[in-house]
MDAnalysis code that builds the backbone (N, CA, C; Angstrom):
import MDAnalysis as mda
import numpy as np

u = mda.Universe.empty(630, n_residues=210, atom_resindex=np.repeat(np.arange(210), 3), trajectory=True)
u.add_TopologyAttr("name", ["N", "CA", "C"] * 210)
u.add_TopologyAttr("resid", np.arange(1, 211))
u.add_TopologyAttr("resname", ["UNK", "UNK", "UNK", "UNK", "UNK", "UNK", "UNK", "UNK", "UNK", "UNK", "UNK", "UNK", "UNK", "UNK", "UNK", "UNK", "UNK", "UNK", "UNK", "UNK", "UNK", "UNK", "UNK", "UNK", "UNK", "UNK", "UNK", "UNK", "UNK", "UNK", "UNK", "UNK", "UNK", "UNK", "UNK", "UNK", "UNK", "UNK", "UNK", "UNK", "UNK", "UNK", "UNK", "UNK", "UNK", "UNK", "UNK", "UNK", "UNK", "UNK", "UNK", "UNK", "UNK", "UNK", "UNK", "UNK", "UNK", "UNK", "UNK", "UNK", "UNK", "UNK", "UNK", "UNK", "UNK", "UNK", "UNK", "UNK", "UNK", "UNK", "UNK", "UNK", "UNK", "UNK", "UNK", "UNK", "UNK", "UNK", "UNK", "UNK", "UNK", "UNK", "UNK", "UNK", "UNK", "UNK", "UNK", "UNK", "UNK", "UNK", "UNK", "UNK", "UNK", "UNK", "UNK", "UNK", "UNK", "UNK", "UNK", "UNK", "UNK", "UNK", "UNK", "UNK", "UNK", "UNK", "UNK", "UNK", "UNK", "UNK", "UNK", "UNK", "UNK", "UNK", "UNK", "UNK", "UNK", "UNK", "UNK", "UNK", "UNK", "UNK", "UNK", "UNK", "UNK", "UNK", "UNK", "UNK", "UNK", "UNK", "UNK", "UNK", "UNK", "UNK", "UNK", "UNK", "UNK", "UNK", "UNK", "UNK", "UNK", "UNK", "UNK", "UNK", "UNK", "UNK", "UNK", "UNK", "UNK", "UNK", "UNK", "UNK", "UNK", "UNK", "UNK", "UNK", "UNK", "UNK", "UNK", "UNK", "UNK", "UNK", "UNK", "UNK", "UNK", "UNK", "UNK", "UNK", "UNK", "UNK", "UNK", "UNK", "UNK", "UNK", "UNK", "UNK", "UNK", "UNK", "UNK", "UNK", "UNK", "UNK", "UNK", "UNK", "UNK", "UNK", "UNK", "UNK", "UNK", "UNK", "UNK", "UNK", "UNK", "UNK", "UNK", "UNK", "UNK", "UNK", "UNK", "UNK", "UNK", "UNK", "UNK", "UNK", "UNK", "UNK", "UNK", "UNK", "UNK", "UNK"])
u.atoms.positions = np.array([
    [216.739, 127.399, 28.336],
    [215.300, 127.407, 28.596],
    [215.053, 126.923, 30.021],
    [214.280, 127.666, 30.786],
    [213.983, 127.309, 32.180],
    [212.857, 126.289, 32.237],
    [212.992, 125.395, 33.233],
    [211.970, 124.359, 33.392],
    [211.527, 124.315, 34.847],
    [210.240, 124.437, 35.089],
    [209.705, 124.310, 36.448],
    [209.384, 122.843, 36.684],
    [210.219, 122.187, 37.484],
    [210.065, 120.752, 37.714],
    [209.247, 120.489, 38.964],
    [208.493, 119.396, 38.955],
    [207.655, 119.055, 40.104],
    [208.475, 118.524, 41.260],
    [209.604, 117.901, 40.963],
    [210.443, 117.324, 42.010],
    [211.552, 118.301, 42.339],
    [211.730, 118.592, 43.602],
    [212.743, 119.549, 44.006],
    [214.130, 118.986, 43.770],
    [214.990, 119.862, 43.297],
    [216.372, 119.464, 43.101],
    [217.052, 119.131, 44.422],
    [216.684, 119.883, 45.491],
    [217.325, 119.710, 46.794],
    [216.537, 118.711, 47.642],
    [217.252, 117.812, 48.262],
    [216.590, 116.838, 49.126],
    [216.181, 117.498, 50.432],
    [215.244, 116.870, 51.121],
    [214.768, 117.423, 52.397],
    [215.891, 117.401, 53.432],
    [215.898, 118.429, 54.248],
    [216.906, 118.487, 55.299],
    [216.649, 117.365, 56.314],
    [217.708, 116.677, 56.730],
    [217.498, 115.608, 57.724],
    [217.095, 116.184, 59.071],
    [216.315, 115.417, 59.805],
    [215.921, 115.838, 61.142],
    [217.156, 115.853, 62.058],
    [217.296, 116.912, 62.844],
    [218.456, 116.933, 63.755],
    [218.354, 115.812, 64.779],
    [219.465, 115.204, 65.121],
    [219.411, 114.094, 66.094],
    [218.994, 114.593, 67.474],
    [218.345, 113.715, 68.203],
    [217.969, 114.051, 69.571],
    [219.237, 114.207, 70.426],
    [219.314, 115.286, 71.169],
    [220.513, 115.446, 72.009],
    [220.590, 114.351, 73.068],
    [221.802, 113.956, 73.348],
    [221.998, 112.943, 74.380],
    [221.575, 113.481, 75.737],
    [220.914, 112.650, 76.487],
    [220.518, 113.037, 77.845],
    [221.781, 113.110, 78.717],
    [222.033, 114.287, 79.299],
    [223.242, 114.369, 80.135],
    [223.142, 113.424, 81.324],
    [224.232, 112.785, 81.586],
    [224.264, 111.863, 82.711],
    [225.192, 112.406, 83.778],
    [224.752, 112.335, 84.980],
    [225.548, 112.796, 86.107],
    [225.464, 111.740, 87.201],
    [226.597, 111.250, 87.633],
    [226.550, 110.210, 88.664],
    [225.969, 110.761, 89.963],
    [225.282, 109.896, 90.666],
    [224.708, 110.288, 91.945],
    [225.831, 110.658, 92.918],
    [225.643, 111.771, 93.636],
    [226.683, 112.217, 94.554],
    [226.820, 111.232, 95.703],
    [228.039, 110.773, 95.958],
    [228.226, 109.818, 97.054],
    [227.865, 110.432, 98.396],
    [227.386, 109.601, 99.298],
    [226.933, 110.080, 100.606],
    [228.067, 110.689, 101.415],
    [229.300, 110.265, 101.172],
    [230.408, 110.776, 101.963],
    [230.882, 112.150, 101.493],
    [230.316, 112.685, 100.403],
    [230.720, 113.998, 99.919],
    [230.016, 115.143, 100.631],
    [228.891, 114.890, 101.246],
    [228.177, 115.969, 101.913],
    [226.758, 115.576, 102.260],
    [226.034, 116.455, 102.973],
    [224.661, 116.158, 103.373],
    [223.766, 115.934, 102.160],
    [222.772, 115.077, 102.290],
    [221.871, 114.817, 101.163],
    [220.977, 116.018, 100.876],
    [220.585, 116.146, 99.608],
    [219.719, 117.254, 99.205],
    [218.250, 116.986, 99.494],
    [217.912, 115.744, 99.781],
    [216.499, 115.380, 99.899],
    [216.075, 115.099, 101.337],
    [216.808, 115.643, 102.305],
    [216.454, 115.457, 103.708],
    [216.564, 116.761, 104.486],
    [215.706, 116.895, 105.481],
    [215.829, 117.952, 106.476],
    [216.381, 117.306, 107.749],
    [217.445, 117.868, 108.310],
    [218.091, 117.189, 109.429],
    [217.354, 117.380, 110.748],
    [217.612, 116.473, 111.651],
    [217.213, 116.665, 113.047],
    [218.301, 117.496, 113.726],
    [217.909, 118.360, 114.635],
    [218.847, 119.285, 115.255],
    [219.183, 118.826, 116.667],
    [220.462, 118.780, 116.955],
    [220.938, 118.491, 118.305],
    [221.525, 119.780, 118.870],
    [221.023, 120.270, 120.015],
    [221.582, 121.509, 120.578],
    [223.078, 121.349, 120.839],
    [223.866, 122.207, 120.210],
    [225.320, 122.139, 120.378],
    [225.906, 123.487, 119.995],
    [226.062, 124.370, 120.959],
    [226.696, 125.660, 120.732],
    [227.761, 125.862, 121.794],
    [228.961, 126.165, 121.338],
    [230.072, 126.310, 122.267],
    [231.186, 127.102, 121.605],
    [231.775, 128.035, 122.340],
    [232.955, 128.737, 121.852],
    [234.142, 127.787, 121.947],
    [234.753, 127.506, 120.816],
    [235.870, 126.572, 120.779],
    [237.186, 127.247, 121.127],
    [237.336, 128.483, 120.705],
    [238.577, 129.207, 120.973],
    [238.318, 130.701, 120.854],
    [239.035, 131.485, 121.640],
    [238.900, 132.939, 121.586],
    [240.238, 133.584, 121.926],
    [240.647, 134.542, 121.104],
    [241.823, 135.363, 121.339],
    [241.355, 136.815, 121.296],
    [242.227, 137.778, 121.558],
    [241.788, 139.175, 121.473],
    [241.227, 139.556, 120.104],
    [241.605, 138.861, 119.033],
    [241.141, 139.202, 117.681],
    [240.156, 138.196, 117.104],
    [240.244, 136.951, 117.522],
    [239.561, 135.856, 116.830],
    [238.700, 135.040, 117.786],
    [237.513, 134.638, 117.292],
    [236.667, 133.711, 118.029],
    [236.133, 132.664, 117.056],
    [236.191, 131.402, 117.480],
    [235.685, 130.294, 116.669],
    [234.711, 129.493, 117.520],
    [233.526, 129.210, 116.980],
    [232.492, 128.555, 117.773],
    [231.808, 127.460, 116.979],
    [231.358, 126.444, 117.696],
    [230.453, 125.439, 117.146],
    [229.050, 126.003, 117.223],
    [228.375, 126.096, 116.086],
    [227.076, 126.766, 116.026],
    [225.902, 125.819, 115.872],
    [226.137, 124.523, 115.851],
    [225.017, 123.597, 115.755],
    [225.430, 122.253, 115.209],
    [224.640, 121.243, 115.544],
    [224.856, 119.884, 115.042],
    [223.566, 119.433, 114.365],
    [223.682, 118.960, 113.141],
    [222.526, 118.612, 112.323],
    [222.675, 117.161, 111.866],
    [221.702, 116.357, 112.243],
    [221.820, 114.903, 112.072],
    [220.963, 114.441, 110.902],
    [221.601, 113.779, 109.967],
    [220.926, 113.130, 108.848],
    [220.980, 111.618, 109.066],
    [220.253, 110.896, 108.260],
    [220.255, 109.444, 108.418],
    [221.620, 108.845, 108.075],
    [222.351, 109.540, 107.209],
    [223.627, 108.985, 106.760],
    [224.831, 109.587, 107.459],
    [224.678, 110.733, 108.109],
    [225.846, 111.370, 108.686],
    [225.495, 112.575, 109.528],
    [226.537, 113.297, 109.933],
    [226.406, 114.417, 110.861],
    [227.078, 115.648, 110.282],
    [226.364, 116.778, 110.329],
    [226.911, 118.055, 109.891],
    [227.124, 118.965, 111.108],
    [228.350, 119.463, 111.265],
    [228.677, 120.419, 112.320],
    [228.940, 121.768, 111.673],
    [228.293, 122.789, 112.182],
    [228.458, 124.129, 111.603],
    [229.371, 124.972, 112.495],
    [230.357, 125.575, 111.856],
    [231.365, 126.360, 112.547],
    [231.219, 127.829, 112.155],
    [231.251, 128.715, 113.151],
    [231.192, 130.157, 112.911],
    [232.488, 130.800, 113.408],
    [233.029, 131.721, 112.599],
    [234.249, 132.434, 112.969],
    [233.997, 133.934, 112.990],
    [234.653, 134.620, 113.922],
    [234.551, 136.071, 114.041],
    [235.948, 136.658, 114.183],
    [236.163, 137.805, 113.521],
    [237.429, 138.513, 113.599],
    [237.140, 139.986, 113.850],
    [237.878, 140.601, 114.777],
    [237.695, 142.020, 115.036],
    [239.042, 142.737, 114.960],
    [238.977, 143.970, 114.537],
    [240.198, 144.721, 114.258],
    [240.811, 145.346, 115.500],
    [239.980, 145.952, 116.332],
    [240.532, 146.672, 117.481],
    [241.380, 147.842, 117.014],
    [242.603, 147.944, 117.533],
    [243.477, 149.073, 117.204],
    [244.549, 148.725, 116.176],
    [244.351, 147.656, 115.413],
    [245.348, 147.267, 114.425],
    [245.462, 148.305, 113.314],
    [246.678, 148.644, 112.888],
    [246.845, 149.491, 111.698],
    [246.258, 148.819, 110.466],
    [245.933, 149.622, 109.466],
    [245.240, 149.105, 108.286],
    [246.019, 147.992, 107.596],
    [247.339, 148.148, 107.456],
    [248.132, 147.135, 106.757],
    [248.059, 145.793, 107.479],
    [248.213, 145.814, 108.785],
    [248.139, 144.569, 109.554],
    [246.739, 143.969, 109.504],
    [245.730, 144.834, 109.541],
    [244.348, 144.349, 109.481],
    [244.081, 143.624, 108.165],
    [244.509, 144.205, 107.049],
    [244.257, 143.572, 105.759],
    [244.982, 142.233, 105.649],
    [246.172, 142.168, 106.197],
    [246.910, 140.903, 106.174],
    [246.219, 139.859, 107.055],
    [245.709, 140.297, 108.195],
    [245.015, 139.382, 109.089],
    [243.720, 138.873, 108.455],
    [242.998, 139.768, 107.777],
    [241.762, 139.364, 107.102],
    [242.059, 138.322, 106.019],
    [243.127, 138.541, 105.256],
    [243.489, 137.581, 104.213],
    [243.771, 136.213, 104.812],
    [244.472, 136.183, 105.950],
    [244.745, 134.913, 106.613],
    [243.461, 134.303, 107.164],
    [242.591, 135.129, 107.727],
    [241.331, 134.661, 108.290],
    [240.453, 134.024, 107.224],
    [240.427, 134.642, 106.046],
    [239.627, 134.111, 104.947],
    [240.386, 133.033, 104.167],
    [241.623, 132.759, 104.600],
    [242.462, 131.730, 103.984],
    [242.718, 132.019, 102.511],
    [242.899, 133.322, 102.228],
    [243.162, 133.763, 100.852],
    [244.576, 134.298, 100.672],
    [245.358, 134.342, 101.723],
    [246.675, 134.944, 101.586],
    [247.645, 134.368, 102.580],
    [248.847, 134.920, 102.614],
    [249.853, 134.398, 103.539],
    [249.436, 134.567, 104.983],
    [249.823, 133.611, 105.791],
    [249.488, 133.642, 107.200],
    [250.389, 134.635, 107.934],
    [249.882, 135.306, 108.949],
    [250.705, 136.263, 109.677],
    [251.712, 135.590, 110.585],
    [251.566, 134.296, 110.799],
    [252.466, 133.569, 111.679],
    [253.369, 132.648, 110.885],
    [253.704, 131.491, 111.423],
    [254.591, 130.550, 110.736],
    [254.021, 130.128, 109.387],
    [254.910, 129.967, 108.417],
    [254.475, 129.555, 107.082],
    [254.350, 128.036, 106.961],
    [254.594, 127.323, 108.033],
    [254.466, 125.875, 108.052],
    [253.019, 125.498, 107.755],
    [252.758, 124.596, 106.787],
    [251.374, 124.190, 106.512],
    [250.641, 123.668, 107.741],
    [251.383, 123.113, 108.697],
    [250.740, 122.602, 109.904],
    [250.128, 123.720, 110.740],
    [250.444, 124.974, 110.413],
    [249.905, 126.106, 111.168],
    [248.536, 126.544, 110.674],
    [248.014, 125.891, 109.640],
    [246.722, 126.283, 109.081],
    [245.580, 125.852, 110.003],
    [244.380, 126.315, 109.689],
    [243.180, 125.898, 110.406],
    [242.896, 124.433, 110.076],
    [242.745, 123.629, 111.134],
    [242.495, 122.207, 110.945],
    [241.433, 121.734, 111.933],
    [240.650, 120.748, 111.489],
    [239.635, 120.132, 112.318],
    [239.817, 118.625, 112.317],
    [239.346, 117.996, 113.370],
    [239.356, 116.550, 113.458],
    [238.329, 116.083, 114.466],
    [238.067, 114.799, 114.477],
    [237.124, 114.204, 115.415],
    [237.755, 112.955, 116.029],
    [237.438, 112.721, 117.297],
    [237.770, 111.469, 117.950],
    [236.445, 110.776, 118.250],
    [236.233, 109.617, 117.632],
    [234.971, 108.908, 117.781],
    [234.936, 108.121, 119.084],
    [233.761, 107.642, 119.415],
    [233.578, 106.928, 120.668],
    [234.409, 105.671, 120.795],
    [234.822, 105.095, 119.663],
    [235.660, 103.886, 119.710],
    [237.144, 104.218, 119.643],
    [237.479, 105.519, 119.724],
    [238.874, 105.933, 119.702],
    [239.414, 106.283, 118.329],
    [238.641, 106.067, 117.274],
    [239.090, 106.382, 115.919],
    [239.269, 107.885, 115.748],
    [240.377, 108.281, 115.111],
    [240.626, 109.682, 114.798],
    [240.340, 109.924, 113.321],
    [239.584, 110.988, 113.032],
    [239.226, 111.334, 111.660],
    [239.637, 112.778, 111.411],
    [240.403, 113.029, 110.342],
    [240.896, 114.362, 110.024],
    [240.127, 114.962, 108.862],
    [240.059, 116.289, 108.841],
    [239.281, 116.956, 107.800],
    [239.966, 116.942, 106.439],
    [241.210, 116.509, 106.343],
    [241.877, 116.440, 105.053],
    [241.927, 115.026, 104.503],
    [241.209, 114.112, 105.096],
    [241.297, 112.708, 104.714],
    [240.843, 112.463, 103.278],
    [239.783, 113.171, 102.853],
    [239.254, 112.937, 101.519],
    [240.158, 113.490, 100.430],
    [241.129, 114.336, 100.784],
    [242.004, 114.918, 99.786],
    [243.273, 114.095, 99.588],
    [243.417, 113.013, 100.331],
    [244.539, 112.131, 100.108],
    [244.318, 111.359, 98.811],
    [245.378, 111.163, 98.038],
    [245.210, 110.516, 96.722],
    [244.557, 109.140, 96.847],
    [243.562, 108.913, 95.977],
    [242.942, 107.604, 95.888],
    [242.809, 107.259, 94.409],
    [242.707, 105.996, 94.101],
    [242.651, 105.576, 92.704],
    [241.375, 106.063, 92.028],
    [240.303, 106.198, 92.765],
    [239.026, 106.599, 92.188],
    [238.301, 107.485, 93.187],
    [238.018, 108.772, 92.821],
    [237.345, 109.659, 93.768],
    [235.942, 109.201, 94.141],
    [235.350, 108.317, 93.317],
    [234.022, 107.797, 93.626],
    [234.091, 106.532, 94.480],
    [235.290, 106.087, 94.741],
    [235.452, 104.858, 95.514],
    [234.995, 105.061, 96.955],
    [234.241, 104.126, 97.459],
    [233.741, 104.211, 98.826],
    [234.908, 104.140, 99.811],
    [235.061, 105.152, 100.667],
    [236.183, 105.138, 101.607],
    [236.001, 104.044, 102.653],
    [237.113, 103.649, 103.206],
    [237.084, 102.699, 104.313],
    [236.969, 103.480, 105.616],
    [235.997, 103.129, 106.435],
    [235.833, 103.814, 107.711],
    [235.192, 105.185, 107.563],
    [235.317, 105.991, 108.619],
    [234.707, 107.313, 108.651],
    [235.545, 108.337, 107.884],
    [234.862, 109.345, 107.340],
    [235.528, 110.465, 106.680],
    [234.947, 111.769, 107.210],
    [235.740, 112.824, 107.120],
    [235.323, 114.157, 107.559],
    [235.644, 115.139, 106.451],
    [234.609, 115.765, 105.906],
    [234.761, 116.716, 104.811],
    [234.499, 118.128, 105.333],
    [235.446, 119.017, 105.128],
    [235.251, 120.428, 105.470],
    [234.797, 121.177, 104.235],
    [233.675, 121.905, 104.357],
    [233.110, 122.639, 103.237],
    [232.944, 124.096, 103.613],
    [233.415, 124.992, 102.757],
    [233.323, 126.421, 103.029],
    [231.900, 126.929, 102.940],
    [231.585, 127.900, 103.778],
    [230.253, 128.484, 103.750],
    [230.244, 129.954, 103.398],
    [231.439, 130.531, 103.190],
    [231.498, 131.939, 102.826],
    [231.806, 132.835, 104.008],
    [231.771, 134.128, 103.749],
    [232.059, 135.108, 104.785],
    [232.218, 136.488, 104.186],
    [232.462, 137.464, 105.039],
    [232.627, 138.836, 104.579],
    [232.724, 139.784, 105.751],
    [232.881, 141.059, 105.441],
    [232.997, 142.058, 106.499],
    [233.470, 143.380, 105.948],
    [234.082, 144.183, 106.824],
    [234.524, 145.510, 106.429],
    [235.811, 145.892, 107.122],
    [235.917, 147.179, 107.478],
    [237.175, 147.659, 108.040],
    [237.248, 147.517, 109.559],
    [236.199, 146.931, 110.181],
    [236.245, 146.747, 111.636],
    [236.091, 145.290, 112.057],
    [235.400, 144.494, 111.262],
    [235.170, 143.099, 111.649],
    [234.933, 142.241, 110.412],
    [235.116, 140.933, 110.588],
    [234.877, 139.958, 109.531],
    [234.239, 138.718, 110.142],
    [233.456, 138.025, 109.333],
    [232.871, 136.758, 109.761],
    [233.146, 135.704, 108.697],
    [233.157, 134.466, 109.117],
    [233.327, 133.352, 108.199],
    [232.612, 132.138, 108.748],
    [232.337, 131.184, 107.895],
    [231.645, 129.972, 108.342],
    [232.037, 128.806, 107.466],
    [231.856, 127.623, 108.001],
    [232.063, 126.394, 107.251],
    [231.281, 125.278, 107.918],
    [231.198, 124.160, 107.240],
    [230.560, 122.988, 107.827],
    [231.515, 121.806, 107.748],
    [231.341, 120.910, 108.703],
    [232.093, 119.662, 108.720],
    [231.099, 118.523, 108.549],
    [231.347, 117.676, 107.561],
    [230.444, 116.558, 107.283],
    [231.126, 115.263, 107.683],
    [230.572, 114.611, 108.700],
    [231.068, 113.316, 109.148],
    [230.189, 112.230, 108.554],
    [230.834, 111.296, 107.870],
    [230.121, 110.162, 107.283],
    [230.867, 108.890, 107.646],
    [230.152, 107.810, 107.984],
    [228.736, 107.776, 108.384],
    [228.556, 108.349, 109.787],
    [227.398, 108.074, 110.397],
    [227.134, 108.562, 111.745],
    [228.177, 108.031, 112.724],
    [228.478, 108.797, 113.761],
    [229.471, 108.323, 114.731],
    [228.925, 107.164, 115.550],
    [229.802, 106.360, 116.104],
    [229.348, 105.295, 117.002],
    [228.886, 105.880, 118.332],
    [228.296, 105.051, 119.158],
    [227.904, 105.488, 120.499],
    [229.135, 105.934, 121.289],
    [228.872, 106.795, 122.279],
    [229.957, 107.260, 123.123],
    [230.277, 108.718, 122.862],
    [231.274, 109.248, 123.543],
    [231.632, 110.659, 123.354],
    [232.184, 110.906, 121.957],
    [231.904, 112.088, 121.456],
    [232.412, 112.522, 120.155],
    [233.174, 113.828, 120.387],
    [234.481, 113.792, 120.225],
    [235.312, 114.967, 120.490],
    [235.611, 115.711, 119.192],
    [235.281, 116.990, 119.175],
    [235.657, 117.873, 118.073],
    [236.966, 118.554, 118.454],
    [237.975, 118.400, 117.609],
    [239.305, 118.942, 117.875],
    [239.637, 119.958, 116.792],
    [240.197, 121.098, 117.184],
    [240.608, 122.092, 116.196],
    [241.862, 122.806, 116.663],
    [242.562, 123.395, 115.702],
    [243.699, 124.250, 116.005],
    [243.938, 125.194, 114.834],
    [244.561, 126.328, 115.123],
    [244.942, 127.290, 114.097],
    [246.165, 128.042, 114.606],
    [247.303, 127.388, 114.667],
    [248.491, 128.002, 115.252],
    [248.883, 129.339, 114.615],
    [248.667, 129.483, 113.321],
    [249.043, 130.724, 112.655],
    [248.289, 131.931, 113.196],
    [247.104, 131.703, 113.743],
    [246.320, 132.796, 114.317],
    [246.251, 132.686, 115.834],
    [247.180, 131.977, 116.413],
    [247.300, 131.951, 117.871],
    [246.358, 131.020, 118.589],
    [245.815, 130.013, 117.884],
    [244.877, 129.080, 118.502],
    [245.544, 127.718, 118.617],
    [245.827, 127.308, 119.847],
    [246.376, 125.981, 120.084],
    [245.266, 124.937, 120.015],
    [245.655, 123.679, 120.087],
    [244.675, 122.600, 120.020],
    [243.645, 122.734, 121.131],
    [242.377, 122.662, 120.740],
    [241.280, 122.758, 121.699],
    [240.227, 121.723, 121.348],
    [239.431, 121.309, 122.341],
    [238.467, 120.226, 122.144],
    [237.110, 120.575, 122.746],
    [236.069, 120.031, 122.127],
    [234.710, 120.101, 122.649],
    [234.111, 118.708, 122.524],
    [233.327, 118.302, 123.512],
    [232.800, 116.934, 123.549],
    [231.295, 116.953, 123.304],
    [230.854, 116.145, 122.339],
    [229.441, 115.940, 122.044],
    [229.056, 114.517, 122.436],
    [227.761, 114.259, 122.432],
    [227.242, 112.945, 122.801],
    [226.914, 112.162, 121.534],
    [227.802, 111.253, 121.162],
    [227.574, 110.472, 119.955],
    [226.347, 109.590, 120.036],
    [226.022, 109.107, 121.215],
    [224.838, 108.258, 121.385],
    [223.569, 109.045, 121.110],
    [223.487, 110.257, 121.653],
    [222.314, 111.105, 121.418],
    [222.184, 111.477, 119.946],
    [223.311, 111.693, 119.300],
    [223.300, 112.027, 117.878],
    [222.729, 110.864, 117.068],
    [223.160, 109.667, 117.340],
    [222.663, 108.498, 116.608],
    [221.153, 108.331, 116.791],
    [220.669, 108.609, 117.983],
    [219.241, 108.438, 118.261],
    [218.394, 109.419, 117.465],
    [218.958, 110.568, 117.097],
    [218.164, 111.558, 116.375],
    [218.129, 111.313, 114.874],
    [218.925, 110.382, 114.382],
    [219.011, 110.182, 112.934],
    [217.660, 109.816, 112.327],
    [216.869, 109.034, 113.026],
    [215.567, 108.628, 112.496],
    [214.576, 109.784, 112.437],
    [214.913, 110.916, 113.068],
    [214.024, 112.078, 113.040],
    [214.268, 112.975, 111.833],
    [215.298, 112.671, 111.024],
    [215.490, 113.416, 109.779],
    [214.276, 113.198, 108.874],
    [213.876, 114.239, 108.142],
    [212.631, 114.205, 107.373],
    [212.934, 114.249, 105.882],
    [212.308, 113.380, 105.125],
    [212.475, 113.390, 103.672],
    [211.790, 114.617, 103.081],
    [212.473, 115.298, 102.167],
    [211.915, 116.484, 101.535],
    [210.803, 116.128, 100.548],
    [211.010, 115.044, 99.814],
    [210.035, 114.635, 98.803],
    [209.229, 113.434, 99.321],
    [207.903, 113.460, 99.175],
    [207.105, 112.298, 99.612],
    [207.429, 111.093, 98.757],
    [207.375, 109.924, 99.371],
    [207.640, 108.699, 98.631],
    [206.535, 108.455, 97.609],
    [206.950, 108.058, 96.434],
    [205.964, 107.810, 95.347],
    [205.410, 106.387, 95.451],
])
């Protein structure tokens, strides 16, 4: 015999728990330019190196309150190279394949800075093993960050940025680069570290203070 009962046999479904709020640690200042600032611009354009196929140039200096961003532009042209050699050269230029020159890692594209107090800072410093990647580095650091690139069967372009943290001291600031695998020996360009420091206060906050 069926019975229609007033009380449901099945209990009410429990309310689903509130999802945990995802937590993400604040990005350390030495990892790259801040997202909440517009930089002050220091005029700085100079061809750093040029060969019959390759040109590398400093395309600008952008000053934040915490550090300095240098933008690098690269150009590659084919000329009369056969297709096979061109494709191999493009792979090396984009750093996606074997280098056309010596296979020694020291032949890769490298950047560094000499600060006004004589300190040398290399672009691979942050990749050296440390106990904690969030640990505040001692002294200055230089982070190289890719900016992309592309091209076709006649030319290619590429770009990257160099992030120096913190701001350089007063005095000359030397940008040093080399790329032996592509025929570029060590070359230097000198910036004014004092002028760069003076522009830091001109960086603008993106969000108004609450």
